[in-house]
Jmol script that loads the backbone (N, CA, C; Angstrom):
load data "model"
ATOM      1  N   UNK A   1      29.896   2.007 -10.867  1.00  0.00           N
ATOM      2  CA  UNK A   1      30.584   1.035 -11.797  1.00  0.00           C
ATOM      3  C   UNK A   1      30.834   1.750 -13.211  1.00  0.00           C
ATOM      4  N   UNK A   2      31.953   1.561 -13.803  1.00  0.00           N
ATOM      5  CA  UNK A   2      32.070   2.094 -15.098  1.00  0.00           C
ATOM      6  C   UNK A   2      31.489   1.281 -16.090  1.00  0.00           C
ATOM      7  N   UNK A   3      31.484   1.806 -17.353  1.00  0.00           N
ATOM      8  CA  UNK A   3      30.789   1.093 -18.524  1.00  0.00           C
ATOM      9  C   UNK A   3      31.447  -0.201 -18.854  1.00  0.00           C
ATOM     10  N   UNK A   4      32.708  -0.261 -18.653  1.00  0.00           N
ATOM     11  CA  UNK A   4      33.418  -1.458 -19.023  1.00  0.00           C
ATOM     12  C   UNK A   4      33.338  -2.675 -18.057  1.00  0.00           C
ATOM     13  N   UNK A   5      32.759  -2.390 -16.956  1.00  0.00           N
ATOM     14  CA  UNK A   5      32.496  -3.303 -15.869  1.00  0.00           C
ATOM     15  C   UNK A   5      31.099  -3.929 -15.992  1.00  0.00           C
ATOM     16  N   UNK A   6      30.356  -3.606 -17.008  1.00  0.00           N
ATOM     17  CA  UNK A   6      29.011  -4.122 -17.276  1.00  0.00           C
ATOM     18  C   UNK A   6      29.001  -4.915 -18.589  1.00  0.00           C
ATOM     19  N   UNK A   7      29.606  -6.012 -18.697  1.00  0.00           N
ATOM     20  CA  UNK A   7      29.722  -6.704 -19.998  1.00  0.00           C
ATOM     21  C   UNK A   7      28.325  -7.147 -20.538  1.00  0.00           C
ATOM     22  N   UNK A   8      27.336  -7.445 -19.728  1.00  0.00           N
ATOM     23  CA  UNK A   8      26.101  -7.938 -20.136  1.00  0.00           C
ATOM     24  C   UNK A   8      25.062  -6.934 -20.461  1.00  0.00           C
ATOM     25  N   UNK A   9      25.440  -5.680 -20.329  1.00  0.00           N
ATOM     26  CA  UNK A   9      24.329  -4.588 -20.513  1.00  0.00           C
ATOM     27  C   UNK A   9      23.756  -4.573 -21.895  1.00  0.00           C
ATOM     28  N   UNK A  10      24.567  -4.608 -22.950  1.00  0.00           N
ATOM     29  CA  UNK A  10      23.958  -4.389 -24.202  1.00  0.00           C
ATOM     30  C   UNK A  10      23.131  -5.742 -24.488  1.00  0.00           C
ATOM     31  N   UNK A  11      23.638  -6.901 -24.274  1.00  0.00           N
ATOM     32  CA  UNK A  11      22.991  -8.151 -24.496  1.00  0.00           C
ATOM     33  C   UNK A  11      21.687  -8.198 -23.668  1.00  0.00           C
ATOM     34  N   UNK A  12      21.555  -7.699 -22.481  1.00  0.00           N
ATOM     35  CA  UNK A  12      20.434  -7.688 -21.727  1.00  0.00           C
ATOM     36  C   UNK A  12      19.392  -6.720 -22.339  1.00  0.00           C
ATOM     37  N   UNK A  13      19.843  -5.532 -22.734  1.00  0.00           N
ATOM     38  CA  UNK A  13      18.838  -4.595 -23.368  1.00  0.00           C
ATOM     39  C   UNK A  13      18.335  -5.214 -24.648  1.00  0.00           C
ATOM     40  N   UNK A  14      19.170  -5.853 -25.462  1.00  0.00           N
ATOM     41  CA  UNK A  14      18.780  -6.437 -26.756  1.00  0.00           C
ATOM     42  C   UNK A  14      17.666  -7.414 -26.405  1.00  0.00           C
ATOM     43  N   UNK A  15      18.036  -8.378 -25.483  1.00  0.00           N
ATOM     44  CA  UNK A  15      17.041  -9.413 -25.076  1.00  0.00           C
ATOM     45  C   UNK A  15      15.719  -8.859 -24.685  1.00  0.00           C
ATOM     46  N   UNK A  16      15.742  -7.894 -23.764  1.00  0.00           N
ATOM     47  CA  UNK A  16      14.497  -7.311 -23.289  1.00  0.00           C
ATOM     48  C   UNK A  16      13.701  -6.683 -24.483  1.00  0.00           C
ATOM     49  N   UNK A  17      14.452  -5.976 -25.300  1.00  0.00           N
ATOM     50  CA  UNK A  17      13.710  -5.319 -26.399  1.00  0.00           C
ATOM     51  C   UNK A  17      13.204  -6.251 -27.307  1.00  0.00           C
ATOM     52  N   UNK A  18      13.897  -7.391 -27.705  1.00  0.00           N
ATOM     53  CA  UNK A  18      13.332  -8.378 -28.463  1.00  0.00           C
ATOM     54  C   UNK A  18      12.240  -9.098 -28.013  1.00  0.00           C
ATOM     55  N   UNK A  19      12.199  -9.402 -26.785  1.00  0.00           N
ATOM     56  CA  UNK A  19      11.114 -10.125 -26.157  1.00  0.00           C
ATOM     57  C   UNK A  19       9.834  -9.236 -25.985  1.00  0.00           C
ATOM     58  N   UNK A  20      10.077  -8.005 -25.624  1.00  0.00           N
ATOM     59  CA  UNK A  20       8.893  -7.132 -25.591  1.00  0.00           C
ATOM     60  C   UNK A  20       8.276  -6.791 -26.996  1.00  0.00           C
ATOM     61  N   UNK A  21       9.169  -6.587 -28.032  1.00  0.00           N
ATOM     62  CA  UNK A  21       8.715  -6.515 -29.381  1.00  0.00           C
ATOM     63  C   UNK A  21       7.759  -7.708 -29.840  1.00  0.00           C
ATOM     64  N   UNK A  22       8.380  -8.880 -29.521  1.00  0.00           N
ATOM     65  CA  UNK A  22       7.748 -10.124 -29.840  1.00  0.00           C
ATOM     66  C   UNK A  22       6.324 -10.173 -29.030  1.00  0.00           C
ATOM     67  N   UNK A  23       6.398  -9.881 -27.756  1.00  0.00           N
ATOM     68  CA  UNK A  23       5.181  -9.858 -26.949  1.00  0.00           C
ATOM     69  C   UNK A  23       4.049  -8.959 -27.582  1.00  0.00           C
ATOM     70  N   UNK A  24       4.524  -7.743 -27.874  1.00  0.00           N
ATOM     71  CA  UNK A  24       3.484  -6.788 -28.448  1.00  0.00           C
ATOM     72  C   UNK A  24       2.933  -7.383 -29.753  1.00  0.00           C
ATOM     73  N   UNK A  25       3.798  -7.847 -30.644  1.00  0.00           N
ATOM     74  CA  UNK A  25       3.309  -8.242 -32.006  1.00  0.00           C
ATOM     75  C   UNK A  25       2.475  -9.531 -31.803  1.00  0.00           C
ATOM     76  N   UNK A  26       2.788 -10.422 -30.982  1.00  0.00           N
ATOM     77  CA  UNK A  26       2.014 -11.641 -30.804  1.00  0.00           C
ATOM     78  C   UNK A  26       0.694 -11.219 -30.158  1.00  0.00           C
ATOM     79  N   UNK A  27       0.624 -10.490 -29.323  1.00  0.00           N
ATOM     80  CA  UNK A  27      -0.578 -10.053 -28.619  1.00  0.00           C
ATOM     81  C   UNK A  27      -1.526  -9.317 -29.559  1.00  0.00           C
ATOM     82  N   UNK A  28      -0.969  -8.418 -30.368  1.00  0.00           N
ATOM     83  CA  UNK A  28      -1.826  -7.646 -31.368  1.00  0.00           C
ATOM     84  C   UNK A  28      -2.241  -8.754 -32.383  1.00  0.00           C
ATOM     85  N   UNK A  29      -1.390  -9.459 -32.918  1.00  0.00           N
ATOM     86  CA  UNK A  29      -1.835 -10.546 -33.856  1.00  0.00           C
ATOM     87  C   UNK A  29      -3.005 -11.417 -33.344  1.00  0.00           C
ATOM     88  N   UNK A  30      -2.723 -11.795 -31.928  1.00  0.00           N
ATOM     89  CA  UNK A  30      -3.746 -12.761 -31.331  1.00  0.00           C
ATOM     90  C   UNK A  30      -5.035 -12.183 -31.194  1.00  0.00           C
ATOM     91  N   UNK A  31      -5.137 -10.767 -30.885  1.00  0.00           N
ATOM     92  CA  UNK A  31      -6.415 -10.218 -30.708  1.00  0.00           C
ATOM     93  C   UNK A  31      -7.101  -9.837 -32.161  1.00  0.00           C
ATOM     94  N   UNK A  32      -6.113  -9.546 -33.036  1.00  0.00           N
ATOM     95  CA  UNK A  32      -6.588  -9.164 -34.404  1.00  0.00           C
ATOM     96  C   UNK A  32      -7.105 -10.448 -35.097  1.00  0.00           C
ATOM     97  N   UNK A  33      -6.571 -11.487 -34.984  1.00  0.00           N
ATOM     98  CA  UNK A  33      -6.937 -12.847 -35.493  1.00  0.00           C
ATOM     99  C   UNK A  33      -7.783 -13.562 -34.644  1.00  0.00           C
ATOM    100  N   UNK A  34      -8.135 -13.109 -33.441  1.00  0.00           N
ATOM    101  CA  UNK A  34      -9.064 -13.914 -32.457  1.00  0.00           C
ATOM    102  C   UNK A  34      -8.379 -15.231 -32.049  1.00  0.00           C
ATOM    103  N   UNK A  35      -7.051 -15.316 -31.832  1.00  0.00           N
ATOM    104  CA  UNK A  35      -6.433 -16.498 -31.379  1.00  0.00           C
ATOM    105  C   UNK A  35      -5.812 -16.418 -30.161  1.00  0.00           C
ATOM    106  N   UNK A  36      -6.479 -17.124 -29.230  1.00  0.00           N
ATOM    107  CA  UNK A  36      -5.999 -17.013 -27.795  1.00  0.00           C
ATOM    108  C   UNK A  36      -4.509 -17.492 -27.683  1.00  0.00           C
ATOM    109  N   UNK A  37      -4.140 -18.505 -28.342  1.00  0.00           N
ATOM    110  CA  UNK A  37      -2.890 -18.987 -28.241  1.00  0.00           C
ATOM    111  C   UNK A  37      -1.687 -17.891 -28.484  1.00  0.00           C
ATOM    112  N   UNK A  38      -1.991 -17.198 -29.490  1.00  0.00           N
ATOM    113  CA  UNK A  38      -0.975 -16.042 -29.873  1.00  0.00           C
ATOM    114  C   UNK A  38      -0.923 -15.028 -28.601  1.00  0.00           C
ATOM    115  N   UNK A  39      -2.131 -14.714 -27.956  1.00  0.00           N
ATOM    116  CA  UNK A  39      -2.125 -13.790 -26.884  1.00  0.00           C
ATOM    117  C   UNK A  39      -1.289 -14.535 -25.776  1.00  0.00           C
ATOM    118  N   UNK A  40      -1.457 -15.719 -25.550  1.00  0.00           N
ATOM    119  CA  UNK A  40      -0.804 -16.406 -24.442  1.00  0.00           C
ATOM    120  C   UNK A  40       0.766 -16.448 -24.674  1.00  0.00           C
ATOM    121  N   UNK A  41       1.170 -16.743 -25.940  1.00  0.00           N
ATOM    122  CA  UNK A  41       2.549 -16.676 -26.270  1.00  0.00           C
ATOM    123  C   UNK A  41       3.220 -15.240 -25.983  1.00  0.00           C
ATOM    124  N   UNK A  42       2.267 -14.247 -26.362  1.00  0.00           N
ATOM    125  CA  UNK A  42       2.775 -12.833 -26.195  1.00  0.00           C
ATOM    126  C   UNK A  42       2.932 -12.584 -24.691  1.00  0.00           C
ATOM    127  N   UNK A  43       2.090 -13.115 -23.946  1.00  0.00           N
ATOM    128  CA  UNK A  43       2.165 -12.917 -22.397  1.00  0.00           C
ATOM    129  C   UNK A  43       3.481 -13.661 -21.852  1.00  0.00           C
ATOM    130  N   UNK A  44       3.702 -14.763 -22.410  1.00  0.00           N
ATOM    131  CA  UNK A  44       4.988 -15.533 -22.059  1.00  0.00           C
ATOM    132  C   UNK A  44       6.175 -14.801 -22.427  1.00  0.00           C
ATOM    133  N   UNK A  45       6.167 -14.225 -23.636  1.00  0.00           N
ATOM    134  CA  UNK A  45       7.280 -13.311 -23.971  1.00  0.00           C
ATOM    135  C   UNK A  45       7.318 -12.071 -23.109  1.00  0.00           C
ATOM    136  N   UNK A  46       6.264 -11.415 -22.602  1.00  0.00           N
ATOM    137  CA  UNK A  46       6.463 -10.433 -21.703  1.00  0.00           C
ATOM    138  C   UNK A  46       6.955 -10.790 -20.416  1.00  0.00           C
ATOM    139  N   UNK A  47       6.493 -11.963 -19.840  1.00  0.00           N
ATOM    140  CA  UNK A  47       7.030 -12.581 -18.681  1.00  0.00           C
ATOM    141  C   UNK A  47       8.574 -12.808 -18.770  1.00  0.00           C
ATOM    142  N   UNK A  48       8.901 -13.278 -19.895  1.00  0.00           N
ATOM    143  CA  UNK A  48      10.344 -13.546 -20.167  1.00  0.00           C
ATOM    144  C   UNK A  48      11.107 -12.310 -20.100  1.00  0.00           C
ATOM    145  N   UNK A  49      10.668 -11.140 -20.603  1.00  0.00           N
ATOM    146  CA  UNK A  49      11.314  -9.963 -20.582  1.00  0.00           C
ATOM    147  C   UNK A  49      11.449  -9.542 -19.071  1.00  0.00           C
ATOM    148  N   UNK A  50      10.445  -9.638 -18.285  1.00  0.00           N
ATOM    149  CA  UNK A  50      10.450  -9.352 -16.903  1.00  0.00           C
ATOM    150  C   UNK A  50      11.568 -10.204 -16.164  1.00  0.00           C
ATOM    151  N   UNK A  51      11.601 -11.479 -16.523  1.00  0.00           N
ATOM    152  CA  UNK A  51      12.651 -12.296 -15.970  1.00  0.00           C
ATOM    153  C   UNK A  51      14.023 -11.829 -16.276  1.00  0.00           C
ATOM    154  N   UNK A  52      14.329 -11.515 -17.496  1.00  0.00           N
ATOM    155  CA  UNK A  52      15.636 -10.946 -17.961  1.00  0.00           C
ATOM    156  C   UNK A  52      15.945  -9.695 -17.034  1.00  0.00           C
ATOM    157  N   UNK A  53      14.937  -8.874 -16.836  1.00  0.00           N
ATOM    158  CA  UNK A  53      15.293  -7.634 -15.968  1.00  0.00           C
ATOM    159  C   UNK A  53      15.622  -8.099 -14.598  1.00  0.00           C
ATOM    160  N   UNK A  54      14.816  -8.957 -13.969  1.00  0.00           N
ATOM    161  CA  UNK A  54      15.117  -9.467 -12.627  1.00  0.00           C
ATOM    162  C   UNK A  54      16.425 -10.077 -12.560  1.00  0.00           C
ATOM    163  N   UNK A  55      16.805 -11.000 -13.509  1.00  0.00           N
ATOM    164  CA  UNK A  55      18.191 -11.570 -13.427  1.00  0.00           C
ATOM    165  C   UNK A  55      19.196 -10.663 -13.609  1.00  0.00           C
ATOM    166  N   UNK A  56      18.992  -9.579 -14.477  1.00  0.00           N
ATOM    167  CA  UNK A  56      20.065  -8.634 -14.817  1.00  0.00           C
ATOM    168  C   UNK A  56      20.371  -7.888 -13.408  1.00  0.00           C
ATOM    169  N   UNK A  57      19.232  -7.376 -12.821  1.00  0.00           N
ATOM    170  CA  UNK A  57      19.463  -6.672 -11.602  1.00  0.00           C
ATOM    171  C   UNK A  57      20.101  -7.471 -10.490  1.00  0.00           C
ATOM    172  N   UNK A  58      19.816  -8.742 -10.504  1.00  0.00           N
ATOM    173  CA  UNK A  58      20.492  -9.629  -9.483  1.00  0.00           C
ATOM    174  C   UNK A  58      22.014  -9.854  -9.729  1.00  0.00           C
ATOM    175  N   UNK A  59      22.234  -9.918 -11.095  1.00  0.00           N
ATOM    176  CA  UNK A  59      23.706 -10.010 -11.557  1.00  0.00           C
ATOM    177  C   UNK A  59      24.337  -8.666 -11.168  1.00  0.00           C
ATOM    178  N   UNK A  60      23.741  -7.503 -11.324  1.00  0.00           N
ATOM    179  CA  UNK A  60      24.501  -6.273 -11.033  1.00  0.00           C
ATOM    180  C   UNK A  60      24.661  -6.222  -9.521  1.00  0.00           C
ATOM    181  N   UNK A  61      23.788  -6.658  -8.730  1.00  0.00           N
ATOM    182  CA  UNK A  61      23.901  -6.693  -7.194  1.00  0.00           C
ATOM    183  C   UNK A  61      25.054  -7.515  -6.837  1.00  0.00           C
ATOM    184  N   UNK A  62      25.225  -8.729  -7.505  1.00  0.00           N
ATOM    185  CA  UNK A  62      26.326  -9.717  -7.128  1.00  0.00           C
ATOM    186  C   UNK A  62      27.659  -9.090  -7.603  1.00  0.00           C
ATOM    187  N   UNK A  63      27.682  -8.344  -8.691  1.00  0.00           N
ATOM    188  CA  UNK A  63      28.942  -7.562  -8.991  1.00  0.00           C
ATOM    189  C   UNK A  63      29.366  -6.586  -8.042  1.00  0.00           C
ATOM    190  N   UNK A  64      28.351  -5.868  -7.523  1.00  0.00           N
ATOM    191  CA  UNK A  64      28.467  -4.838  -6.502  1.00  0.00           C
ATOM    192  C   UNK A  64      29.130  -5.456  -5.301  1.00  0.00           C
ATOM    193  N   UNK A  65      28.409  -6.608  -4.831  1.00  0.00           N
ATOM    194  CA  UNK A  65      28.938  -7.242  -3.653  1.00  0.00           C
ATOM    195  C   UNK A  65      30.474  -7.783  -3.847  1.00  0.00           C
ATOM    196  N   UNK A  66      30.697  -8.293  -5.061  1.00  0.00           N
ATOM    197  CA  UNK A  66      32.091  -8.796  -5.222  1.00  0.00           C
ATOM    198  C   UNK A  66      33.123  -7.565  -5.267  1.00  0.00           C
ATOM    199  N   UNK A  67      32.683  -6.433  -5.693  1.00  0.00           N
ATOM    200  CA  UNK A  67      33.456  -5.181  -5.700  1.00  0.00           C
ATOM    201  C   UNK A  67      33.754  -4.779  -4.171  1.00  0.00           C
ATOM    202  N   UNK A  68      32.747  -4.864  -3.369  1.00  0.00           N
ATOM    203  CA  UNK A  68      32.830  -4.538  -2.010  1.00  0.00           C
ATOM    204  C   UNK A  68      33.867  -5.532  -1.318  1.00  0.00           C
ATOM    205  N   UNK A  69      33.525  -6.780  -1.558  1.00  0.00           N
ATOM    206  CA  UNK A  69      34.469  -7.817  -0.988  1.00  0.00           C
ATOM    207  C   UNK A  69      35.923  -7.685  -1.425  1.00  0.00           C
ATOM    208  N   UNK A  70      36.065  -7.211  -2.611  1.00  0.00           N
ATOM    209  CA  UNK A  70      37.403  -7.030  -3.199  1.00  0.00           C
ATOM    210  C   UNK A  70      38.100  -5.899  -2.422  1.00  0.00           C
ATOM    211  N   UNK A  71      37.392  -4.823  -2.206  1.00  0.00           N
ATOM    212  CA  UNK A  71      37.895  -3.697  -1.443  1.00  0.00           C
ATOM    213  C   UNK A  71      38.226  -4.040  -0.062  1.00  0.00           C
ATOM    214  N   UNK A  72      37.362  -4.899   0.578  1.00  0.00           N
ATOM    215  CA  UNK A  72      37.624  -5.230   2.000  1.00  0.00           C
ATOM    216  C   UNK A  72      38.942  -6.181   1.986  1.00  0.00           C
ATOM    217  N   UNK A  73      39.112  -7.005   1.032  1.00  0.00           N
ATOM    218  CA  UNK A  73      40.323  -7.838   0.957  1.00  0.00           C
ATOM    219  C   UNK A  73      41.564  -6.902   0.869  1.00  0.00           C
ATOM    220  N   UNK A  74      41.570  -6.000  -0.032  1.00  0.00           N
ATOM    221  CA  UNK A  74      42.664  -5.113  -0.291  1.00  0.00           C
ATOM    222  C   UNK A  74      43.007  -4.271   1.007  1.00  0.00           C
ATOM    223  N   UNK A  75      41.947  -3.901   1.794  1.00  0.00           N
ATOM    224  CA  UNK A  75      42.173  -3.152   2.998  1.00  0.00           C
ATOM    225  C   UNK A  75      42.815  -4.022   4.030  1.00  0.00           C
ATOM    226  N   UNK A  76      42.340  -5.310   4.099  1.00  0.00           N
ATOM    227  CA  UNK A  76      43.009  -6.208   5.035  1.00  0.00           C
ATOM    228  C   UNK A  76      44.393  -6.611   4.642  1.00  0.00           C
ATOM    229  N   UNK A  77      44.687  -6.766   3.398  1.00  0.00           N
ATOM    230  CA  UNK A  77      46.014  -7.046   2.940  1.00  0.00           C
ATOM    231  C   UNK A  77      46.946  -5.725   3.255  1.00  0.00           C
ATOM    232  N   UNK A  78      46.480  -4.599   3.165  1.00  0.00           N
ATOM    233  CA  UNK A  78      47.259  -3.407   3.458  1.00  0.00           C
ATOM    234  C   UNK A  78      47.600  -3.441   4.968  1.00  0.00           C
ATOM    235  N   UNK A  79      46.480  -3.653   5.839  1.00  0.00           N
ATOM    236  CA  UNK A  79      46.731  -3.788   7.227  1.00  0.00           C
ATOM    237  C   UNK A  79      47.803  -4.893   7.635  1.00  0.00           C
ATOM    238  N   UNK A  80      47.661  -6.055   6.834  1.00  0.00           N
ATOM    239  CA  UNK A  80      48.605  -7.165   7.176  1.00  0.00           C
ATOM    240  C   UNK A  80      50.026  -6.749   6.817  1.00  0.00           C
ATOM    241  N   UNK A  81      50.157  -5.951   5.755  1.00  0.00           N
ATOM    242  CA  UNK A  81      51.467  -5.644   5.320  1.00  0.00           C
ATOM    243  C   UNK A  81      52.025  -4.546   6.301  1.00  0.00           C
ATOM    244  N   UNK A  82      51.258  -3.717   6.716  1.00  0.00           N
ATOM    245  CA  UNK A  82      51.738  -2.696   7.755  1.00  0.00           C
ATOM    246  C   UNK A  82      52.107  -3.524   9.081  1.00  0.00           C
ATOM    247  N   UNK A  83      51.427  -4.465   9.411  1.00  0.00           N
ATOM    248  CA  UNK A  83      51.808  -5.261  10.618  1.00  0.00           C
ATOM    249  C   UNK A  83      53.212  -5.983  10.412  1.00  0.00           C
ATOM    250  N   UNK A  84      53.368  -6.618   9.165  1.00  0.00           N
ATOM    251  CA  UNK A  84      54.581  -7.207   8.889  1.00  0.00           C
ATOM    252  C   UNK A  84      55.705  -6.167   8.958  1.00  0.00           C
ATOM    253  N   UNK A  85      55.489  -5.006   8.308  1.00  0.00           N
ATOM    254  CA  UNK A  85      56.609  -3.979   8.234  1.00  0.00           C
ATOM    255  C   UNK A  85      56.888  -3.503   9.709  1.00  0.00           C
ATOM    256  N   UNK A  86      55.927  -3.395  10.641  1.00  0.00           N
ATOM    257  CA  UNK A  86      56.122  -2.973  12.021  1.00  0.00           C
ATOM    258  C   UNK A  86      56.866  -4.014  12.694  1.00  0.00           C
ATOM    259  N   UNK A  87      56.639  -5.330  12.536  1.00  0.00           N
ATOM    260  CA  UNK A  87      57.225  -6.386  13.194  1.00  0.00           C
ATOM    261  C   UNK A  87      58.657  -6.544  12.833  1.00  0.00           C
ATOM    262  N   UNK A  88      59.045  -6.208  11.535  1.00  0.00           N
ATOM    263  CA  UNK A  88      60.342  -6.275  11.085  1.00  0.00           C
ATOM    264  C   UNK A  88      61.172  -5.056  11.674  1.00  0.00           C
ATOM    265  N   UNK A  89      60.547  -4.070  11.915  1.00  0.00           N
ATOM    266  CA  UNK A  89      61.279  -3.119  12.436  1.00  0.00           C
ATOM    267  C   UNK A  89      61.527  -1.870  12.514  1.00  0.00           C
TER     268      UNK A  89
END
end "model"
wireframe off; spacefill off
backbone 0.3
color backbone group
């Protein structure tokens, strides 16, 4: 896939980076201040970053599937066009 076919790439990278930064800072603050709630929120941010990665990969797989389907339809249309041309004569 070309770069212009991945519209969500920059947004996904930004979301992952932001969530991982938040996770790290919350965990460090939670450990430094001895506050379990901050560590838990940091863990949730890390899980959120993992969820973004999984959803992004699923999205890219769906795009690849759509590209394959589009190519199959084009091939089928070309075959139908050839059949029509042969029937005409």
